[in-house]
Residue frames as a rotation matrix with the C-alpha (Angstrom) as fourth column:
UNK 1
0.565 0.825 0.000 0.00
0.825 -0.565 0.000 0.00
0.000 0.000 -1.000 0.00
UNK 2
0.205 -0.537 -0.819 2.91
0.372 -0.731 0.572 2.37
-0.905 -0.422 0.050 0.59
UNK 3
-0.755 -0.645 -0.118 3.99
0.112 -0.304 0.946 2.55
-0.646 0.701 0.301 -3.03
UNK 4
-0.254 0.725 0.641 0.52
0.942 0.335 -0.005 2.52
-0.218 0.602 -0.768 -4.53
UNK 5
0.652 0.535 -0.537 0.24
0.464 -0.842 -0.276 6.34
-0.600 -0.069 -0.797 -4.35
UNK 6
-0.231 -0.901 -0.368 3.44
0.206 -0.415 0.886 7.12
-0.951 0.129 0.282 -6.25
UNK 7
-0.854 -0.141 0.501 1.95
0.499 0.051 0.865 6.85
-0.147 0.989 0.027 -9.73
UNK 8
0.211 0.977 -0.040 -1.11
0.949 -0.214 -0.232 9.02
-0.235 0.011 -0.972 -9.05
UNK 9
-0.254 -0.211 0.944 -1.52
0.552 -0.833 -0.038 12.51
0.794 0.511 0.328 -10.46
UNK 10
-0.974 -0.171 0.149 -1.92
0.005 -0.671 -0.742 15.57
0.227 -0.722 0.654 -8.27
UNK 11
-0.305 0.940 0.151 -5.70
-0.866 -0.340 0.366 15.65
0.396 -0.019 0.918 -8.70
UNK 12
0.288 0.384 -0.877 -5.96
-0.087 0.923 0.376 11.92
0.954 -0.032 0.300 -8.00
UNK 13
-0.635 -0.578 -0.513 -3.90
0.494 0.208 -0.845 12.34
0.594 -0.789 0.153 -4.82
UNK 14
-0.874 0.345 0.341 -6.25
-0.474 -0.761 -0.444 15.03
0.107 -0.550 0.829 -3.57
UNK 15
0.089 0.952 -0.293 -9.31
-0.782 0.249 0.571 12.93
0.617 0.179 0.766 -4.42
UNK 16
0.041 -0.164 -0.986 -7.80
0.288 0.946 -0.145 9.91
0.957 -0.278 0.086 -2.67
UNK 17
-0.914 -0.401 -0.065 -7.05
0.199 -0.303 -0.932 12.04
0.354 -0.865 0.356 0.41
UNK 18
-0.496 0.815 0.300 -10.66
-0.845 -0.533 0.048 13.22
0.199 -0.229 0.953 0.55
UNK 19
0.298 0.602 -0.741 -11.89
-0.431 0.777 0.458 9.65
0.852 0.183 0.491 0.20
UNK 20
-0.265 -0.484 -0.834 -9.61
0.518 0.658 -0.547 8.36
0.813 -0.577 0.076 2.96
UNK 21
-0.951 -0.041 0.308 -10.52
-0.202 -0.670 -0.714 11.28
0.236 -0.741 0.629 5.23
UNK 22
-0.062 0.997 0.038 -14.19
-0.897 -0.073 0.435 10.43
0.437 -0.007 0.900 4.79
UNK 23
0.308 0.115 -0.944 -13.48
0.035 0.991 0.132 6.76
0.951 -0.074 0.301 5.56
UNK 24
-0.699 -0.654 -0.289 -11.50
0.352 0.037 -0.935 7.80
0.623 -0.755 0.204 8.64
UNK 25
-0.701 0.516 0.492 -14.39
-0.692 -0.660 -0.292 9.88
0.174 -0.545 0.820 9.97
UNK 26
0.332 0.854 -0.400 -16.85
-0.701 0.507 0.501 7.04
0.631 0.114 0.767 9.37
UNK 27
0.006 -0.430 -0.903 -14.48
0.302 0.861 -0.408 4.64
0.953 -0.270 0.135 11.07
UNK 28
-0.915 -0.346 0.208 -14.18
-0.054 -0.405 -0.912 6.92
0.401 -0.846 0.352 14.11
UNK 29
-0.217 0.918 0.331 -17.97
-0.949 -0.277 0.147 7.01
0.227 -0.283 0.932 14.42
UNK 30
0.498 0.373 -0.783 -18.14
-0.306 0.920 0.244 3.22
0.811 0.117 0.572 14.17
UNK 31
-0.461 -0.758 -0.460 -15.40
0.274 0.372 -0.887 2.94
0.844 -0.535 0.036 16.79
UNK 32
-0.804 0.229 0.549 -17.45
-0.570 -0.562 -0.599 5.02
0.172 -0.794 0.583 19.24
UNK 33
0.247 0.966 -0.081 -20.55
-0.925 0.260 0.279 2.94
0.291 0.006 0.957 18.58
UNK 34
-0.099 -0.387 0.917 -18.57
-0.710 0.673 0.208 -0.27
-0.698 -0.630 -0.341 18.98
UNK 35
0.815 0.460 0.351 -19.08
-0.075 0.685 -0.724 -1.93
-0.574 0.564 0.594 15.59
UNK 36
0.421 -0.758 -0.498 -15.44
-0.898 -0.273 -0.345 -2.32
0.125 0.593 -0.796 14.58
UNK 37
0.986 -0.097 -0.138 -13.79
0.095 0.995 -0.021 -5.62
0.140 0.007 0.990 13.71
UNK 38
0.211 -0.977 -0.001 -10.23
0.930 0.201 -0.308 -4.32
0.302 0.064 0.951 13.31
UNK 39
0.868 0.174 -0.465 -9.37
0.374 -0.846 0.381 -1.34
-0.327 -0.504 -0.799 15.54
UNK 40
-0.104 -0.984 -0.145 -5.87
0.453 -0.177 0.874 -1.12
-0.885 0.025 0.464 14.03
UNK 41
0.015 0.188 0.982 -7.44
0.995 -0.096 0.004 0.06
0.095 0.977 -0.189 10.80
UNK 42
0.931 0.310 -0.194 -7.71
0.343 -0.924 0.167 3.53
-0.128 -0.222 -0.967 12.36
UNK 43
0.287 -0.916 -0.282 -3.92
-0.044 -0.306 0.951 3.75
-0.957 -0.260 -0.128 12.56
UNK 44
-0.371 -0.411 0.833 -3.54
0.748 0.400 0.530 2.48
-0.551 0.820 0.159 8.99
UNK 45
0.460 0.628 0.627 -5.97
0.867 -0.470 -0.165 5.06
0.191 0.620 -0.761 7.64
UNK 46
0.895 -0.148 -0.421 -4.29
0.077 -0.878 0.472 7.86
-0.440 -0.454 -0.775 9.58
UNK 47
-0.058 -0.997 0.041 -0.88
0.114 0.034 0.993 6.88
-0.992 0.062 0.112 8.22
UNK 48
-0.215 0.053 0.975 -2.16
0.953 0.230 0.197 6.63
-0.214 0.972 -0.100 4.65
UNK 49
0.820 0.542 0.186 -3.65
0.564 -0.820 -0.095 10.11
0.101 0.182 -0.978 4.94
UNK 50
0.611 -0.673 -0.416 -0.32
-0.105 -0.590 0.800 11.39
-0.784 -0.445 -0.432 6.27
UNK 51
-0.335 -0.728 0.598 1.53
0.549 0.365 0.752 9.82
-0.766 0.580 0.277 3.32
UNK 52
0.174 0.500 0.848 -0.89
0.976 -0.205 -0.080 11.46
0.134 0.841 -0.524 0.92
UNK 53
0.948 0.154 -0.278 -0.46
0.226 -0.943 0.246 14.83
-0.225 -0.296 -0.929 2.65
UNK 54
0.144 -0.978 -0.150 3.31
0.046 -0.145 0.988 14.51
-0.988 -0.150 0.024 2.30
UNK 55
-0.416 -0.292 0.861 3.11
0.802 0.327 0.499 13.63
-0.427 0.899 0.098 -1.38
UNK 56
0.556 0.689 0.464 0.67
0.814 -0.564 -0.138 16.46
0.167 0.455 -0.875 -2.06
UNK 57
0.842 -0.275 -0.465 2.87
-0.003 -0.863 0.505 19.03
-0.540 -0.424 -0.727 -0.32
UNK 58
-0.212 -0.950 0.230 5.92
0.294 0.163 0.942 17.78
-0.932 0.268 0.245 -2.24
UNK 59
-0.236 0.180 0.955 4.12
0.971 0.092 0.222 18.15
-0.048 0.979 -0.196 -5.56
UNK 60
0.836 0.548 -0.016 2.83
0.548 -0.836 0.010 21.60
-0.008 -0.017 -1.000 -4.55
UNK 61
0.461 -0.742 -0.487 6.37
-0.047 -0.569 0.821 22.76
-0.886 -0.356 -0.297 -3.79
UNK 62
-0.476 -0.589 0.653 7.57
0.616 0.307 0.726 21.44
-0.628 0.748 0.216 -7.16
UNK 63
0.198 0.645 0.738 4.75
0.962 -0.271 -0.021 23.29
0.186 0.714 -0.675 -8.92
UNK 64
0.895 0.095 -0.435 5.56
0.253 -0.913 0.321 26.49
-0.366 -0.397 -0.841 -7.01
UNK 65
-0.013 -0.984 -0.178 9.23
0.087 -0.178 0.980 26.26
-0.996 -0.002 0.088 -7.97
UNK 66
-0.428 -0.080 0.900 8.32
0.866 0.248 0.434 25.68
-0.258 0.965 -0.037 -11.61
UNK 67
0.617 0.726 0.302 6.00
0.774 -0.629 -0.069 28.68
0.140 0.276 -0.951 -11.55
UNK 68
0.672 -0.446 -0.592 8.75
0.064 -0.761 0.646 30.87
-0.738 -0.472 -0.483 -10.07
UNK 69
-0.381 -0.885 0.268 11.18
0.343 0.134 0.930 29.84
-0.859 0.446 0.253 -12.77
UNK 70
-0.243 0.374 0.895 8.67
0.970 0.069 0.235 30.66
0.026 0.925 -0.379 -15.50
UNK 71
0.662 0.508 -0.552 7.96
0.562 -0.823 -0.083 34.17
-0.496 -0.255 -0.830 -14.17
UNK 72
0.421 -0.514 0.747 9.41
0.681 -0.364 -0.635 36.80
0.599 0.776 0.197 -16.49
UNK 73
0.402 -0.342 0.849 12.02
-0.306 -0.924 -0.228 39.10
0.863 -0.168 -0.477 -15.06
UNK 74
0.878 -0.077 0.473 12.93
-0.458 0.151 0.876 36.96
-0.139 -0.985 0.097 -12.06
UNK 75
0.728 -0.655 0.202 15.76
0.670 0.743 -0.004 35.00
-0.147 0.138 0.979 -13.70
UNK 76
-0.120 -0.923 0.366 19.00
0.915 -0.246 -0.320 36.87
0.385 0.296 0.874 -13.21
UNK 77
0.041 0.171 0.984 17.46
0.009 -0.985 0.171 39.93
0.999 0.002 -0.042 -11.60
UNK 78
0.775 0.208 -0.596 18.09
0.552 0.234 0.800 38.82
0.306 -0.950 0.067 -8.03
UNK 79
0.711 -0.517 0.478 20.20
-0.585 -0.811 -0.008 41.06
0.392 -0.274 -0.879 -5.83
UNK 80
0.348 -0.689 -0.636 23.61
0.353 0.725 -0.591 39.77
0.868 -0.019 0.496 -4.89
């Protein structure tokens, strides 16, 4: 499951994060009610969401750096 997110696009990562967040909330409600077969699934979902957040932030920083490099007038005009 760890490497299954690596080949997803940015939009797919965000959609997957929303889906897992929804599942996590539902799971928390079920945990309170007491209808949970595997309580360790909460930890797994939380970690998967954290992995997705990390990958999303990495891709956002790459996109920001690419946008900065494409801006006209910023290349070579920095103060030394």
